C-alpha positions in Angstrom: -25.6 -48.8 -30.2 -22.5 -50.1 -28.3 -22.7 -52.1 -25.0 -19.1 -52.9 -24.5 -18.7 -50.3 -21.8 -21.5 -51.8 -19.7 -20.4 -54.4 -17.1 -21.6 -57.9 -18.0 -22.9 -58.6 -14.5 -25.1 -55.5 -14.8 -26.7 -56.8 -18.0 -27.1 -60.2 -16.5 -28.9 -58.6 -13.4 -31.2 -56.7 -15.7 -32.2 -59.9 -17.5 -32.9 -61.6 -14.2 -35.1 -58.7 -13.0 -37.1 -58.8 -16.2 -37.7 -62.5 -16.0 -38.6 -62.4 -12.3 -41.0 -59.6 -12.9 -43.0 -61.8 -15.3 -43.7 -64.2 -12.4 -44.8 -61.6 -9.8 -48.5 -62.0 -9.5 -51.0 -60.6 -7.1 -52.9 -63.1 -5.0 -56.7 -63.1 -5.5 -57.1 -61.5 -2.0 -54.7 -58.7 -3.1 -56.7 -58.2 -6.3 -59.9 -57.9 -4.3 -58.2 -55.4 -1.9 -57.2 -53.2 -4.9 -60.7 -53.4 -6.4 -62.5 -52.7 -3.0 -60.3 -49.7 -2.3 -60.9 -48.5 -5.9 -64.6 -48.6 -5.1 -63.9 -46.5 -2.0 -62.3 -43.8 -4.1 -65.2 -43.9 -6.6 -67.6 -43.2 -3.8 -65.7 -40.0 -2.7 -68.0 -38.1 -5.0 -71.0 -39.6 -3.2 -69.6 -38.5 0.2 -68.9 -35.0 -1.0 -72.6 -34.4 -1.7 -73.7 -35.0 1.9 -72.9 -31.7 3.5 -74.1 -29.5 0.6 -77.5 -31.4 0.6 -77.9 -30.9 4.4 -77.2 -27.2 4.1 -79.6 -26.8 1.2 -82.3 -28.7 3.1 -81.9 -26.4 6.1 -82.1 -23.3 3.9 -85.2 -24.5 2.2 -86.8 -25.4 5.5 -86.3 -21.9 6.8 -87.9 -20.5 3.6 -90.9 -22.8 4.0 -91.4 -21.8 7.6 -91.4 -18.2 6.6 -94.0 -18.9 3.9 -96.5 -20.7 6.2 -96.4 -17.9 8.7 -97.6 -15.4 6.1 -101.1 -14.5 5.1 -101.7 -15.6 1.5 -103.6 -12.5 0.5 -101.7 -9.8 2.5 -98.2 -11.1 1.8 -98.7 -12.7 -1.6 -95.8 -11.1 -3.4 -93.4 -12.0 -0.5 -94.7 -15.6 -0.6 -94.1 -15.8 -4.3 -90.5 -14.5 -3.9 -89.9 -17.1 -1.1 -91.4 -19.9 -3.2 -89.2 -19.0 -6.2 -86.1 -19.1 -3.9 -87.2 -22.5 -2.5 -87.7 -23.9 -6.0 -84.2 -22.9 -7.0 -82.8 -24.7 -3.9 -84.8 -27.8 -4.7 -83.2 -27.8 -8.2 -79.8 -27.6 -6.5 -80.7 -30.5 -4.3 -81.7 -32.5 -7.3 -78.3 -31.8 -8.9 -76.5 -33.0 -5.8 -78.6 -36.2 -5.4 -78.0 -37.0 -9.1 -74.2 -36.7 -8.6 -74.6 -38.9 -5.6 -76.6 -41.5 -7.5 -74.1 -41.5 -10.4 -71.2 -42.2 -8.0 -73.1 -45.2 -6.5 -73.8 -46.5 -10.0 -70.2 -46.2 -10.9 -69.2 -47.9 -7.7 -71.6 -50.8 -8.5 -70.1 -51.2 -12.0 -66.6 -51.4 -10.6 -67.6 -53.7 -7.8 -69.2 -56.2 -10.2 -65.7 -57.6 -11.1 -65.3 -58.7 -7.4 -67.5 -61.8 -8.1 -65.0 -63.2 -10.6 -62.1 -62.5 -8.1 -63.9 -64.4 -5.4 -63.9 -67.5 -7.5 -60.1 -67.5 -7.5 -59.9 -67.7 -3.7 -58.6 -71.1 -2.4 -59.2 -70.6 1.3 -62.7 -71.7 2.3 -62.9 -69.2 5.2 -61.9 -66.3 2.9 -64.4 -67.4 0.3 -67.2 -67.4 2.9 -66.3 -63.9 4.1 -65.9 -62.6 0.5 -69.4 -64.0 -0.3 -70.9 -62.2 2.7 -69.0 -59.0 1.7 -70.4 -59.2 -1.9 -74.0 -59.9 -0.6 -73.9 -56.9 1.8 -72.7 -54.6 -0.9 -75.4 -55.7 -3.3 -78.0 -55.1 -0.5 -76.4 -51.7 0.1 -76.8 -50.8 -3.6 -80.4 -51.9 -3.6 -81.2 -49.8 -0.5 -79.6 -46.7 -2.1 -81.8 -47.2 -5.1 -84.9 -47.0 -2.8 -83.4 -44.1 -1.0 -82.8 -42.2 -4.2 -86.3 -42.9 -5.5 -87.9 -41.7 -2.2 -85.8 -38.6 -2.2 -86.8 -37.9 -5.8 -90.5 -38.3 -4.8 -89.9 -35.9 -1.9 -88.4 -33.3 -4.3 -91.4 -33.7 -6.7 -93.9 -33.3 -3.8 -92.0 -30.3 -2.5 -92.1 -28.6 -5.9 -95.9 -29.3 -6.2 -96.4 -27.8 -2.7 -94.5 -24.6 -3.5 -96.6 -24.1 -6.7 -99.7 -24.6 -4.6 -98.5 -21.9 -2.2 -98.4 -19.5 -5.2 -102.1 -19.9 -5.8 -104.2 -17.1 -4.2 -107.3 -19.2 -3.5 -105.8 -22.5 -2.5 -107.9 -24.6 -0.1 -106.4 -25.6 3.2 -107.4 -29.2 2.6 -105.5 -29.4 -0.6 -102.4 -28.0 1.1 -102.7 -30.5 3.9 -103.0 -33.4 1.5 -99.8 -32.2 -0.3 -97.9 -31.8 3.0 -98.9 -35.4 3.9 -97.4 -36.6 0.6 -94.2 -34.6 1.3 -93.9 -36.0 4.9 -94.6 -39.6 3.7 -91.8 -39.4 1.1 -89.2 -38.1 3.6 -90.2 -40.6 6.2 -89.2 -43.2 3.6 -86.0 -41.3 3.0 -85.1 -41.4 6.7 -86.0 -45.1 6.8 -83.8 -46.1 3.9 -81.0 -43.8 4.9 -80.8 -45.5 8.3 -80.7 -49.0 6.6 -78.1 -47.7 4.1 -75.9 -46.5 7.0 -76.3 -49.8 8.8 -75.4 -51.8 5.7 -72.4 -49.6 5.1 -71.1 -50.1 8.6 -71.6 -53.8 8.5 -69.9 -54.0 5.1 -66.8 -52.1 6.4 -66.6 -54.4 9.4 -66.7 -57.5 7.2 -64.2 -55.9 4.7 -61.7 -55.3 7.5 -62.2 -58.9 8.8 -61.6 -60.2 5.2 -58.4 -58.2 5.0 -57.2 -59.4 8.4 -58.0 -63.1 7.6 -56.2 -62.7 4.2 -53.1 -61.4 6.1 -53.3 -58.0 4.5 -51.7 -55.4 6.7 -54.0 -52.5 5.9 -56.1 -49.9 7.7 -59.7 -49.3 6.7 -61.7 -46.2 7.3 -64.7 -47.3 9.2 -66.8 -44.1 8.7 
């Protein structure tokens, strides 16, 4: 290969660029920014499950309300049909909540490297904010674990309730006990969901504060 037709100054410039490139390094704060925004992208799958779950819950609730208005003996076949439809919806809800959980677990795995990045921060104020950021995210992950478990319990109790409704001679007391279990599980879901949303909001606020303190000119979605 011949280079004689290439201007010498061009070859010299290429060499300088290559050497300079070797010394370009991200600051620890910039590394954290990239990782934190990677986590945001990972959790897109989590966010995408919210609307389908709500719609399925509404559909299932409508079916349940139809069931309990019917007489078990006179409308048995119709009740069974409604129950089977509700069971299929419950299965779909389980699929969505599992996708949601997987997204959060992948987020947690990616976020784990943030702790090592924090240690590289020289600024004391940045380190304090980063530590708070890390603590909040861990709390958020823990809360979601409880939320997922409560939702799973609710799905299990829903399924048991639907099967009870298919029994011709079911006692009202047994149904009432099962409904109590269902309601208890979803009360837990509502509680943990509220805490999860609070932790998410607080985390986003601290994250934006961290970026601003680090001098990173970025915009953060606060939803």
